[in-house]
C-alpha positions as CSV (number, residue, x, y, z in Angstrom):
1,M,-103.1,83.5,-59.4
2,F,-101.9,80.1,-58.3
3,L,-105.3,78.6,-59.0
4,Y,-105.3,79.2,-62.8
5,P,-102.7,76.5,-63.8
6,A,-104.6,73.9,-61.7
7,Y,-107.9,74.9,-63.3
8,W,-106.6,74.7,-66.9
9,L,-105.1,71.4,-66.2
10,L,-108.4,70.1,-64.8
11,A,-110.3,71.7,-67.7
12,G,-108.0,70.0,-70.1
13,I,-108.4,66.6,-68.5
14,M,-112.2,66.9,-68.4
15,F,-112.2,68.0,-72.1
16,V,-110.2,64.9,-73.1
17,V,-112.3,62.6,-71.0
18,G,-115.5,64.2,-72.5
19,L,-114.2,63.6,-76.0
20,V,-113.3,60.0,-75.2
21,V,-116.7,59.3,-73.6
22,S,-118.6,61.0,-76.4
23,G,-116.6,59.1,-79.0
24,R,-117.2,55.8,-77.2
25,L,-121.0,56.6,-77.0
26,K,-121.2,57.3,-80.8
27,S,-119.2,54.1,-81.5
28,K,-121.5,52.0,-79.3
29,F,-124.7,53.4,-80.8
30,K,-123.3,52.9,-84.3
31,E,-122.3,49.3,-83.5
32,Y,-125.6,48.4,-81.9
33,G,-127.5,50.4,-84.5
34,E,-126.4,47.9,-87.1
35,I,-127.8,44.9,-85.1
36,P,-131.4,44.3,-85.9
37,L,-133.8,43.8,-83.0
38,T,-135.1,40.2,-83.0
39,A,-138.6,41.5,-82.2
40,G,-138.5,43.6,-85.4
41,L,-140.1,46.6,-83.8
42,S,-139.2,50.2,-84.7
43,G,-138.2,52.7,-82.0
44,K,-141.6,54.3,-82.4
45,E,-143.3,50.9,-81.9
46,V,-141.1,50.1,-78.9
47,A,-142.0,53.4,-77.2
48,E,-145.7,53.0,-77.9
49,K,-145.7,49.5,-76.5
50,M,-143.8,50.5,-73.4
51,L,-146.2,53.3,-72.7
52,R,-149.3,51.1,-73.2
53,D,-147.8,48.3,-71.0
54,N,-147.5,50.9,-68.3
55,G,-151.0,52.3,-68.7
56,I,-149.8,55.6,-70.2
57,Y,-152.2,56.7,-73.0
58,D,-151.8,60.5,-72.9
59,V,-148.2,60.6,-74.2
60,Q,-147.5,61.0,-77.9
61,V,-144.4,59.5,-79.7
62,I,-143.2,61.8,-82.4
63,S,-140.1,62.2,-84.6
64,A,-137.7,65.0,-83.9
65,D,-134.9,66.3,-86.2
66,G,-131.2,65.7,-85.4
67,Y,-128.9,62.9,-84.3
68,L,-129.1,61.7,-80.6
69,T,-131.6,64.5,-79.9
70,D,-134.0,62.1,-78.3
71,H,-135.8,63.5,-75.2
72,Y,-139.1,63.5,-73.3
73,N,-141.0,66.8,-73.0
74,P,-143.0,66.7,-69.8
75,A,-144.8,70.0,-70.7
76,E,-146.0,68.7,-74.1
77,K,-146.2,65.0,-72.9
78,T,-144.3,63.9,-76.0
79,V,-141.5,61.3,-76.4
80,N,-139.3,62.9,-79.1
81,L,-137.2,60.4,-81.1
82,S,-134.6,61.3,-83.6
83,P,-135.3,59.8,-87.1
84,D,-132.7,57.0,-86.8
85,V,-134.4,55.9,-83.5
86,Y,-138.0,56.6,-84.6
87,E,-137.7,54.5,-87.7
88,G,-134.8,52.2,-86.7
89,R,-135.4,48.6,-85.8
90,S,-132.1,48.0,-84.0
91,I,-130.9,47.4,-80.5
92,S,-129.8,51.0,-80.2
93,S,-133.2,52.3,-81.3
94,A,-135.0,50.1,-78.8
95,A,-132.7,51.1,-76.0
96,V,-133.1,54.9,-76.6
97,A,-136.9,54.6,-77.1
98,A,-137.2,52.7,-73.8
99,H,-135.0,55.2,-72.0
100,E,-137.1,58.1,-73.1
101,C,-140.2,56.3,-72.1
102,G,-138.6,55.8,-68.7
103,H,-138.8,59.6,-68.3
104,A,-142.5,59.4,-69.2
105,L,-142.9,56.8,-66.5
106,Q,-141.1,59.1,-64.1
107,H,-143.5,61.9,-65.0
108,A,-146.6,59.6,-64.6
109,T,-145.4,58.4,-61.1
110,S,-144.4,61.9,-60.0
111,Y,-140.7,61.0,-59.6
112,Q,-139.4,63.9,-57.4
113,M,-136.0,64.3,-59.1
114,L,-137.6,64.8,-62.5
115,G,-140.0,67.3,-61.0
116,L,-137.1,69.2,-59.5
117,R,-135.1,69.2,-62.7
118,S,-138.2,70.5,-64.7
119,A,-138.7,73.3,-62.1
120,L,-135.1,74.3,-62.6
121,V,-135.3,74.5,-66.4
122,P,-136.4,78.2,-66.7
123,I,-133.9,79.3,-64.1
124,V,-131.0,77.4,-65.8
125,Q,-132.0,78.9,-69.2
126,V,-131.3,82.3,-67.7
127,S,-128.3,81.5,-65.5
128,T,-126.5,79.6,-68.3
129,T,-126.7,82.6,-70.5
130,L,-125.7,85.2,-67.9
131,S,-123.4,83.4,-65.5
132,Q,-120.2,83.4,-67.6
133,W,-120.5,87.0,-68.5
134,V,-121.2,88.1,-64.9
135,I,-118.2,86.0,-63.6
136,L,-115.9,87.5,-66.3
137,A,-117.1,91.0,-65.2
138,G,-116.5,90.1,-61.5
139,L,-113.0,88.8,-62.3
140,G,-112.2,92.1,-64.0
141,I,-111.8,90.7,-67.5
142,L,-114.6,92.9,-69.0
143,G,-113.1,96.2,-67.9
144,F,-113.8,96.3,-64.2
145,G,-110.1,96.5,-63.3
146,Y,-109.2,94.1,-60.5
147,G,-112.8,93.0,-60.5
148,N,-115.7,93.3,-58.2
149,Q,-116.4,90.7,-55.5
150,V,-120.2,91.3,-55.4
151,I,-120.5,90.8,-59.1
152,L,-118.3,87.7,-58.9
153,L,-120.5,86.3,-56.1
154,I,-123.7,86.9,-58.2
155,G,-122.0,85.1,-61.1
156,I,-121.1,82.2,-58.9
157,I,-124.7,81.9,-57.6
158,L,-126.0,82.0,-61.2
159,F,-123.5,79.3,-62.2
160,S,-124.4,77.1,-59.2
161,A,-127.9,76.8,-60.6
162,S,-126.5,75.2,-63.7
163,T,-124.3,72.9,-61.6
164,L,-127.2,71.8,-59.5
165,F,-129.1,71.0,-62.7
166,S,-126.2,68.9,-63.9
167,V,-126.0,67.0,-60.6
168,I,-129.8,66.4,-60.4
169,T,-129.8,65.1,-64.0
170,L,-127.6,62.1,-63.0
171,P,-130.2,60.2,-60.9
172,V,-132.9,61.2,-63.4
173,E,-131.1,59.7,-66.3
174,Y,-129.9,56.6,-64.5
175,D,-133.4,55.9,-63.2
176,A,-134.9,56.4,-66.7
177,S,-132.5,53.8,-68.1
178,A,-133.2,51.4,-65.3
179,R,-136.9,51.7,-65.9
180,G,-136.5,51.1,-69.6
181,L,-134.2,48.1,-69.2
182,R,-136.5,46.5,-66.6
183,W,-139.4,46.8,-69.0
184,M,-137.4,45.4,-71.9
185,E,-136.6,42.4,-69.8
186,A,-140.1,41.9,-68.3
187,S,-141.8,42.2,-71.6
188,H,-139.4,39.7,-73.3
189,L,-138.7,42.3,-76.0
190,T,-135.1,41.4,-76.1
191,S,-133.0,38.3,-75.7
192,R,-130.4,38.3,-72.9
193,E,-127.6,39.2,-75.4
194,E,-129.7,42.0,-76.8
195,H,-130.6,43.3,-73.3
196,D,-126.9,43.4,-72.4
197,K,-126.1,45.4,-75.5
198,A,-128.9,47.8,-74.8
199,A,-127.6,48.2,-71.2
200,D,-124.1,48.9,-72.5
201,A,-125.3,51.6,-74.9
202,L,-127.3,53.3,-72.2
203,K,-124.4,53.1,-69.8
204,W,-122.2,55.1,-72.1
205,A,-125.0,57.6,-72.7
206,A,-125.2,58.1,-68.9
207,R,-121.5,58.6,-68.6
208,T,-121.7,61.8,-70.8
209,Y,-123.9,63.2,-68.0
210,V,-121.4,62.2,-65.4
211,V,-118.6,64.0,-67.2
212,A,-120.7,67.1,-67.6
213,A,-121.7,67.1,-63.9
214,V,-118.1,66.6,-62.6
215,S,-116.8,69.3,-64.9
216,S,-119.5,71.7,-63.7
217,V,-118.8,71.0,-60.1
218,A,-115.1,71.4,-60.6
219,T,-115.6,74.7,-62.3
220,L,-117.9,75.9,-59.5
221,V,-115.3,75.0,-56.9
222,F,-112.7,76.9,-58.9
223,Y,-114.8,80.0,-58.9
224,I,-115.5,79.7,-55.2
225,L,-111.8,79.3,-54.4
226,I,-111.0,82.5,-56.4
227,F,-113.7,84.4,-54.5
228,M,-112.4,83.2,-51.2
229,N,-108.8,83.9,-52.1
230,R,-109.6,87.5,-53.1
231,N,-111.5,88.0,-49.8
232,R,-108.3,87.1,-48.0
233,N,-106.2,89.6,-50.0
């Protein structure tokens, strides 16, 4: 199949790009994590202040295990900060806390893309688990001989849900960062230099989502091309 070499080349490129972006992200967060925030607030305090300043009183800020596991849970209405961010008093901690509260602001203002992403979560949880196995079966790799076009199409449809989720995640993440950075500037929480460093850290965090989305779209296109090529044969 002429498509396979091109796919593996693209997959290899995306893998290397992903490693570079991920490494750069960790490097930036480590660098800015060693620079104390002039305001002296912890990530928890930054999050609570941003929520209060925006009239949000029904969201709880809690500590969650792990490294860079920070997230907002719209179902529980909790801003979950990793220990380094929750307790940290650095530029990185402030940036992450403000970003996650940006998601809380999206929720409070009924930001449509966040609502759409949340609605896709249960679908994606199923499709992510099943899609690869169904696609492999459709390709004939799991004992179906040459493969089965119907099974392959089902696998592609399942995988497309994950791809859609990755694409929708991009505006959600960029908007949350923008909201957080605007608040940091308006509240005079950071100096201009600190604000620029916070923006730089969040920029690299957003790029990890870009890589994931591009990789998912490219993989989906590859599967579709295989399906179309087999239909012609």
